C-alpha positions in Angstrom: 48.3 109.1 180.1 49.0 105.5 181.0 45.6 104.5 179.7 46.2 106.3 176.3 49.7 104.6 176.1 48.2 101.1 176.6 45.5 101.7 174.0 48.2 102.8 171.5 50.2 99.7 172.2 47.2 97.4 171.6 46.6 98.9 168.2 48.2 97.1 165.2 51.5 98.6 164.4 51.6 97.9 160.6 49.5 97.3 157.6 50.4 93.6 157.6 49.1 93.1 161.2 45.9 94.9 160.3 45.3 92.6 157.3 46.2 89.6 159.5 43.7 90.6 162.1 40.9 91.1 159.5 41.6 88.0 157.4 42.7 85.7 160.2 40.9 86.8 163.3 41.3 83.3 164.9 44.8 82.7 163.8 45.5 79.1 162.6 41.8 78.2 162.9 40.9 80.8 160.2 43.8 79.6 158.1 42.5 76.0 158.2 39.1 77.2 157.1 40.6 79.1 154.2 42.6 76.0 153.2 39.5 73.8 153.4 37.5 76.3 151.2 40.4 76.3 148.7 40.4 72.5 148.5 36.6 72.5 148.0 36.9 75.0 145.2 39.6 73.0 143.5 37.6 69.7 143.8 34.5 71.5 142.5 36.4 72.8 139.5 37.7 69.3 138.7 34.2 67.8 139.0 32.6 70.5 136.8 35.3 70.5 134.2 33.8 67.7 132.1 30.4 69.5 132.0 32.2 72.7 131.0 34.1 71.0 128.3 30.9 69.3 126.9 29.1 72.7 127.0 31.7 74.7 125.1 32.2 71.8 122.6 28.5 71.7 121.9 28.7 75.4 120.8 31.9 75.0 118.7 31.9 75.0 115.0 32.7 71.5 113.6 36.0 72.8 112.3 37.1 73.8 115.8 36.1 70.6 117.7 39.1 68.5 116.8 41.8 71.1 116.8 45.2 70.4 118.4 46.0 71.7 120.9 42.4 71.9 122.1 40.9 75.3 122.9 39.4 75.7 126.4 37.8 79.0 125.6 34.7 79.5 123.5 35.4 82.2 120.9 32.8 81.7 118.2 29.6 80.1 119.7 27.3 78.6 117.0 24.1 76.6 117.2 25.0 74.3 114.2 25.5 71.2 116.4 22.1 71.6 118.1 20.4 72.3 114.7 22.0 69.2 113.2 21.0 67.2 116.2 17.4 68.2 116.1 16.9 67.9 112.4 18.8 64.7 112.1 21.1 66.0 109.4 24.2 65.3 111.4 23.2 61.8 112.6 21.1 59.3 110.7 17.8 58.0 112.3 18.0 60.2 115.4 14.6 61.5 116.5 16.1 63.3 119.5 12.9 65.2 120.4 11.0 62.0 120.6 13.7 60.4 122.8 13.6 63.4 125.0 9.8 63.2 125.3 10.0 59.5 126.1 12.5 60.1 129.0 10.3 63.0 130.3 7.1 61.0 130.2 8.3 57.7 131.5 10.5 59.5 134.2 7.5 61.6 135.4 5.2 58.6 135.4 7.7 56.4 137.2 8.5 59.1 139.8 4.8 59.7 140.5 4.1 55.9 140.9 7.1 55.4 143.2 6.2 58.4 145.4 2.5 57.4 145.5 3.2 53.8 146.5 6.0 54.7 148.9 3.8 57.3 150.7 0.9 54.8 151.1 3.1 52.0 152.3 5.2 54.2 154.5 2.1 55.7 156.1 0.8 52.2 156.8 4.0 51.0 158.3 4.5 54.2 160.4 0.9 54.9 161.7 -0.9 51.6 161.5 -0.5 48.5 163.8 -1.0 45.1 162.4 0.5 41.6 163.2 4.0 41.2 161.9 4.4 44.8 160.9 8.0 45.3 162.0 9.1 41.9 160.7 7.5 42.5 157.3 9.1 46.0 157.2 12.6 44.7 157.8 12.0 41.9 155.4 11.2 44.4 152.7 14.2 46.6 153.6 16.5 43.5 153.5 15.8 43.2 149.8 18.0 46.3 149.3 20.9 44.0 150.0 20.1 42.0 146.8 22.1 43.4 143.8 19.9 44.6 141.0 22.0 42.6 138.5 20.8 39.3 140.1 17.1 40.1 139.3 17.4 41.7 135.9 17.0 38.3 134.0 13.9 37.5 135.9 12.5 40.9 135.3 13.3 40.6 131.6 11.6 37.3 131.2 8.5 38.5 133.2 8.1 41.6 131.1 8.6 39.6 127.9 5.9 37.1 128.8 3.5 40.0 129.7 4.1 41.6 126.3 5.5 44.8 127.7 8.6 45.0 125.6 8.8 48.0 123.2 6.1 49.8 125.3 6.2 52.5 127.9 5.0 50.0 130.5 8.3 48.2 130.5 10.0 51.4 131.6 7.4 52.3 134.2 6.0 49.3 136.0 9.2 47.4 137.0 10.7 49.1 140.0 7.7 51.0 141.2 7.8 49.1 144.6 11.1 50.7 145.9 12.3 49.5 149.3 14.5 52.6 149.6 11.5 54.9 149.0 9.5 53.0 151.5 12.2 53.2 154.1 12.8 57.0 153.5 9.1 57.9 153.8 8.4 55.6 156.7 11.3 57.0 158.7 9.9 60.5 158.2 6.3 59.6 158.9 7.1 58.2 162.4 8.3 61.6 163.4 4.9 63.3 162.8 3.0 64.2 166.0 0.3 61.7 167.0 -1.9 64.6 168.3 -2.8 65.6 164.7 -4.0 62.2 163.8 -5.9 61.7 167.0 -7.7 65.1 166.5 -8.5 64.2 162.9 -9.9 60.8 163.9 -12.1 62.5 166.5 -13.5 64.8 163.7 -14.4 61.7 161.7 -11.5 61.5 159.2 -10.8 58.1 157.8 -7.4 56.7 156.9 -7.2 58.0 153.3 -8.0 61.5 154.6 -5.3 61.2 157.3 -2.9 60.3 154.5 -4.0 62.9 152.0 -4.8 65.9 154.3 -2.2 65.5 157.0 0.7 63.1 156.1 1.4 64.4 152.5 1.3 68.1 153.3 3.7 67.7 156.2 5.9 65.4 154.1 6.8 67.8 151.3 10.6 67.9 152.1 10.9 64.1 152.0 8.6 63.9 149.0 10.8 66.4 147.1 13.9 64.5 148.0 12.4 61.2 146.9 11.1 62.7 143.7 14.6 64.1 142.7 16.4 60.8 143.5 13.8 58.7 141.7 13.6 60.9 138.6 17.4 61.2 138.3 17.8 57.4 138.6 15.2 56.7 136.0 16.5 59.5 133.7 20.0 58.1 133.7 19.0 54.4 133.5 20.7 52.9 130.5 20.8 49.1 130.8 17.2 48.3 131.3 15.8 50.4 128.4 18.5 49.0 126.2 17.3 45.5 127.0 13.5 45.9 126.7 13.4 48.4 123.8 14.1 47.6 120.2 12.1 50.3 118.3 14.1 53.5 117.9 10.9 55.6 118.3 10.6 54.4 122.0 14.2 54.9 123.0 15.1 57.1 125.9 17.8 59.7 125.9 20.6 57.5 127.4 20.1 54.8 124.8 19.7 57.4 122.0 22.8 59.3 123.0 24.9 56.1 123.1 23.7 55.3 119.6 24.7 58.8 118.4 28.1 58.5 120.0 28.6 55.1 118.3 27.7 56.6 114.9 30.1 59.4 115.5 33.0 57.1 116.5 36.1 58.2 114.7 34.7 61.4 113.3 36.2 64.0 115.5 34.6 67.1 114.0 31.1 65.6 114.6 31.7 65.1 118.3 30.0 68.5 118.8 26.7 66.8 118.0 27.3 64.2 120.6 28.2 66.8 123.2 25.0 68.7 122.2 23.0 65.5 122.9 24.8 65.1 126.3 24.0 68.7 127.3 20.4 68.2 126.3 20.3 65.1 128.4 21.7 66.9 131.4 19.5 70.1 131.3 16.4 68.7 132.9 17.9 67.0 136.0 20.0 70.1 136.7 17.0 72.4 136.4 14.9 70.1 138.6 17.6 70.1 141.3 18.0 73.9 141.2 14.3 74.4 141.6 13.9 71.9 144.4 17.3 72.1 146.2 15.9 73.8 149.3 13.3 71.1 149.8 15.8 68.4 149.0 18.4 69.6 151.5 15.7 70.0 154.1 14.5 66.4 153.4 18.0 65.0 153.7 18.6 66.7 157.1 15.1 66.2 158.5 16.1 63.1 160.5 19.0 64.8 162.3 16.8 67.8 163.1 13.9 65.8 164.6 16.0 63.0 166.2 
């Protein structure tokens, strides 16, 4: 009887205590976690609100874009803004599809070049021994401390003398040798086991085979991370394409969207076209991140996991 009485006393006496035990099993620690989760959701909502506003504005009818007070709910979605953007009927001289292709092509070529050079150089600094290796590596890394603004004039004059302005080469070649990419790949390559390379050398593999057959397959997480960072950087770059490009047919999306927004300045109902261009510019980086987020997160945390 005493045992049954003690069990009854240990049971929750009310519905409130039952909910408290289920929702807050650890007391104040659980409450702190809920509060932190709430703060994260609030900050996420604030961060995503501009994207949400641009998205619903791009699907609004021109007569609903500049209404006061503004509507935060999309009631009648239409594709007129996207049609006007693609056909150029809403904005003069706006070959948007050509701009989109220019950004995709130059971004993919630039990313491929950065990843290729960084993997080759990173493998050399991580697996090869040569005089002055460490000093040269840190000398290259020290260039990351130099602001990009201080070298942009020299890069502009060099590309001008080489006749690369108004060509794709001006968007691809400068910046291929990235110290950050070299550092990221080298730090990962030094964690690879030496036994794999020694066994491959015994089997007669040369250096390019070691890089292609062993280093690259094992480096997929860091390669994915580097590719996402590089492509996003190049996709969003505005100043350099604005300086080296004068022909509208070679503009990239950031330059083209800025021109569209300048043409639409002061015309409130036409802002839906500008928002459509901004959404079109944002689609590809978002899709690329969603497809490669697992490899990207693994690449970011790989150093902490392997020490």
